[in-house]
C-alpha positions as a Markdown table, in Angstrom:
| # | Residue | x | y | z |
|---|---|---|---|---|
| 1 | Met | -45.6 | -15.1 | -31.5 |
| 2 | Ile | -44.4 | -18.7 | -31.8 |
| 3 | Arg | -45.7 | -20.6 | -34.8 |
| 4 | Thr | -46.9 | -24.1 | -34.1 |
| 5 | Thr | -44.3 | -25.5 | -36.4 |
| 6 | Ser | -41.6 | -24.0 | -34.2 |
| 7 | Ile | -42.7 | -25.8 | -31.0 |
| 8 | Pro | -41.3 | -29.2 | -32.1 |
| 9 | Val | -38.0 | -27.6 | -33.0 |
| 10 | Ile | -37.8 | -25.9 | -29.6 |
| 11 | Leu | -38.6 | -29.2 | -27.9 |
| 12 | Val | -36.0 | -31.1 | -29.8 |
| 13 | Ala | -33.4 | -28.4 | -29.2 |
| 14 | Ala | -34.2 | -28.6 | -25.4 |
| 15 | Leu | -33.8 | -32.4 | -25.4 |
| 16 | Leu | -30.6 | -32.3 | -27.4 |
| 17 | Thr | -28.9 | -30.0 | -24.9 |
| 18 | Gly | -29.2 | -32.7 | -22.3 |
| 19 | Pro | -30.2 | -32.5 | -18.7 |
| 20 | Leu | -28.6 | -29.7 | -16.8 |
| 21 | Pro | -28.5 | -30.0 | -13.0 |
| 22 | Val | -30.0 | -27.0 | -11.2 |
| 23 | Leu | -27.3 | -24.3 | -11.2 |
| 24 | Ala | -28.6 | -21.5 | -9.0 |
| 25 | Gly | -28.9 | -21.4 | -5.2 |
| 26 | Asp | -28.6 | -25.2 | -4.6 |
| 27 | Glu | -25.1 | -25.3 | -3.0 |
| 28 | Glu | -26.7 | -25.7 | 0.4 |
| 29 | His | -28.3 | -29.0 | -0.5 |
| 30 | Asp | -26.8 | -32.4 | -0.9 |
| 31 | Leu | -27.2 | -32.9 | -4.6 |
| 32 | Gly | -25.7 | -36.4 | -4.8 |
| 33 | Leu | -23.0 | -37.8 | -7.0 |
| 34 | Val | -25.0 | -38.2 | -10.2 |
| 35 | Thr | -26.0 | -34.5 | -10.1 |
| 36 | Trp | -22.5 | -33.3 | -9.5 |
| 37 | Met | -21.1 | -35.6 | -12.2 |
| 38 | Gly | -23.7 | -34.1 | -14.6 |
| 39 | Arg | -22.6 | -30.7 | -13.7 |
| 40 | Leu | -19.0 | -31.6 | -14.2 |
| 41 | Gln | -19.8 | -33.0 | -17.6 |
| 42 | Tyr | -21.7 | -29.9 | -18.5 |
| 43 | Tyr | -18.9 | -27.5 | -17.6 |
| 44 | Ala | -16.1 | -29.8 | -18.9 |
| 45 | His | -17.8 | -29.9 | -22.3 |
| 46 | Lys | -18.1 | -26.1 | -22.4 |
| 47 | Leu | -14.5 | -25.9 | -21.3 |
| 48 | Gly | -13.5 | -28.2 | -24.3 |
| 49 | Leu | -15.5 | -26.0 | -26.7 |
| 50 | Ser | -13.7 | -23.0 | -25.3 |
| 51 | Val | -10.4 | -24.7 | -25.8 |
| 52 | Asp | -11.4 | -25.6 | -29.4 |
| 53 | Ala | -12.2 | -21.9 | -30.0 |
| 54 | Gly | -9.1 | -20.6 | -28.4 |
| 55 | Asn | -11.3 | -18.3 | -26.2 |
| 56 | Lys | -9.0 | -17.6 | -23.2 |
| 57 | Arg | -11.6 | -15.7 | -21.2 |
| 58 | Leu | -14.1 | -18.6 | -21.5 |
| 59 | Ile | -11.4 | -21.1 | -20.8 |
| 60 | Ala | -10.6 | -19.2 | -17.6 |
| 61 | Tyr | -14.3 | -19.1 | -16.7 |
| 62 | Tyr | -14.9 | -22.8 | -17.2 |
| 63 | Ile | -11.7 | -23.8 | -15.5 |
| 64 | His | -13.0 | -22.0 | -12.5 |
| 65 | Glu | -16.4 | -23.7 | -12.8 |
| 66 | Val | -14.9 | -27.2 | -13.2 |
| 67 | Glu | -12.7 | -26.6 | -10.2 |
| 68 | Glu | -15.7 | -25.7 | -8.0 |
| 69 | Val | -17.5 | -28.8 | -9.0 |
| 70 | Ile | -14.4 | -31.0 | -8.5 |
| 71 | Glu | -14.2 | -29.5 | -4.9 |
| 72 | Lys | -17.8 | -30.5 | -4.3 |
| 73 | Ile | -17.2 | -34.1 | -5.6 |
| 74 | Glu | -14.1 | -34.3 | -3.4 |
| 75 | Asp | -16.4 | -33.8 | -0.4 |
| 76 | Ile | -18.4 | -37.0 | -1.2 |
| 77 | Asp | -16.8 | -39.6 | 1.0 |
| 78 | Glu | -18.4 | -42.6 | -0.7 |
| 79 | Ala | -21.3 | -43.6 | -3.0 |
| 80 | Asp | -22.4 | -47.2 | -3.5 |
| 81 | Gly | -19.3 | -48.4 | -1.6 |
| 82 | Val | -16.9 | -46.4 | -3.8 |
| 83 | Pro | -14.5 | -43.9 | -2.1 |
| 84 | Ile | -15.4 | -41.0 | -4.4 |
| 85 | Gly | -13.5 | -38.3 | -2.6 |
| 86 | Asn | -10.3 | -40.3 | -2.4 |
| 87 | Leu | -10.4 | -41.3 | -6.1 |
| 88 | Val | -11.0 | -37.7 | -7.1 |
| 89 | Lys | -8.1 | -36.4 | -5.0 |
| 90 | Glu | -5.8 | -39.2 | -6.3 |
| 91 | Ile | -6.7 | -39.1 | -10.0 |
| 92 | Leu | -8.8 | -36.1 | -11.1 |
| 93 | Val | -7.2 | -33.3 | -9.0 |
| 94 | Pro | -3.6 | -33.8 | -10.2 |
| 95 | Ser | -4.8 | -33.8 | -13.8 |
| 96 | Phe | -6.9 | -30.7 | -13.3 |
| 97 | Glu | -4.0 | -28.9 | -11.6 |
| 98 | Thr | -1.8 | -29.7 | -14.6 |
| 99 | Leu | -4.5 | -28.3 | -16.9 |
| 100 | Glu | -4.6 | -25.1 | -14.8 |
| 101 | Ala | -0.8 | -24.7 | -15.0 |
| 102 | Ser | -0.8 | -25.2 | -18.8 |
| 103 | Phe | -3.5 | -22.6 | -19.1 |
| 104 | Glu | -1.5 | -20.2 | -17.0 |
| 105 | Ser | 1.6 | -20.9 | -19.2 |
| 106 | Gly | -0.3 | -19.7 | -22.3 |
| 107 | Asp | 0.7 | -22.7 | -24.3 |
| 108 | Glu | -2.5 | -23.5 | -26.3 |
| 109 | Ala | -1.2 | -26.8 | -27.6 |
| 110 | Leu | -0.4 | -27.9 | -24.1 |
| 111 | Val | -3.9 | -26.7 | -22.8 |
| 112 | Asp | -5.5 | -28.9 | -25.5 |
| 113 | Ala | -3.4 | -31.9 | -24.6 |
| 114 | Asp | -4.0 | -31.4 | -20.9 |
| 115 | Tyr | -7.7 | -31.1 | -21.4 |
| 116 | Asn | -7.6 | -34.5 | -23.1 |
| 117 | Arg | -5.7 | -35.8 | -20.2 |
| 118 | Leu | -8.3 | -34.5 | -17.8 |
| 119 | Leu | -11.0 | -36.5 | -19.7 |
| 120 | Gly | -8.7 | -39.5 | -19.5 |
| 121 | Ala | -8.5 | -39.0 | -15.8 |
| 122 | Cys | -12.3 | -39.1 | -15.6 |
| 123 | Asn | -12.2 | -42.5 | -17.3 |
| 124 | Gln | -9.4 | -43.7 | -15.1 |
| 125 | Cys | -11.6 | -42.8 | -12.1 |
| 126 | His | -14.5 | -44.7 | -13.5 |
| 127 | Glu | -12.3 | -47.8 | -14.1 |
| 128 | Lys | -11.0 | -47.6 | -10.5 |
| 129 | Ala | -14.6 | -47.2 | -9.3 |
| 130 | Lys | -15.5 | -50.4 | -11.2 |
| 131 | Arg | -17.7 | -48.4 | -13.6 |
| 132 | Pro | -15.7 | -48.9 | -16.8 |
| 133 | Tyr | -18.9 | -48.5 | -18.8 |
| 134 | Leu | -19.0 | -44.8 | -17.9 |
| 135 | Ile | -16.8 | -43.5 | -20.7 |
| 136 | Val | -16.1 | -39.8 | -21.2 |
| 137 | Glu | -15.0 | -38.7 | -24.7 |
| 138 | Arg | -14.2 | -35.4 | -26.1 |
| 139 | Arg | -16.9 | -33.9 | -28.3 |
| 140 | His | -16.4 | -31.0 | -30.6 |
| 141 | Asp | -20.0 | -30.4 | -31.5 |
| 142 | Asn | -21.8 | -27.4 | -29.8 |
| 143 | Pro | -25.3 | -28.3 | -28.7 |
| 144 | Tyr | -25.6 | -25.0 | -26.7 |
| 145 | Met | -27.0 | -21.6 | -27.8 |
| 146 | Gln | -23.7 | -20.1 | -27.0 |
| 147 | Arg | -20.9 | -18.9 | -29.2 |
| 148 | Phe | -17.4 | -20.0 | -28.1 |
| 149 | Lys | -15.3 | -18.1 | -30.5 |
| 150 | Pro | -13.9 | -14.9 | -28.9 |
| 151 | Ser | -15.4 | -11.7 | -30.2 |
| 152 | Lys | -13.2 | -9.0 | -31.7 |
| 153 | Leu | -14.2 | -6.8 | -28.8 |
| 154 | Ala | -13.2 | -9.4 | -26.1 |
| 155 | Val | -10.2 | -8.4 | -24.0 |
| 156 | Ser | -7.6 | -11.0 | -23.1 |
| 157 | Pro | -7.3 | -12.1 | -19.5 |
| 158 | Gly | -5.3 | -9.9 | -17.3 |
| 159 | Ser | -5.7 | -6.8 | -19.4 |
| 160 | Asp | -8.8 | -5.5 | -17.7 |
């Protein structure tokens, strides 16, 4: 049973986690740029928390999720007169591919640096889109009800 004093805490926690675009079963619908960008921000933040925690399995998982969203955004020809797909292919994709390669190399310091470069590419895209007020910055706080540190029982990637 939930105590009435718990309800405000639950509501605040829900608000602090931020809006999450619908995640299940909506790939068939045109979600629009803002929704896809929200999804990219969501997964990119979780990727950063996974990098901070050194959790290779989660890093691999969120790299995959970020890649899928980038592919969807690449398919958006234009929004408000901005060639979204072209900007993503020109700026974001190369930065993402560099992050993927650094992850595959196993160099944790390089992964961390390339994650920062990915966020920088987001800002570069926003500047080229004449939206310099959309600034992405790395956050190390965890607003999610998820642990990012690997458990002692977790198996490293490739050893399954």
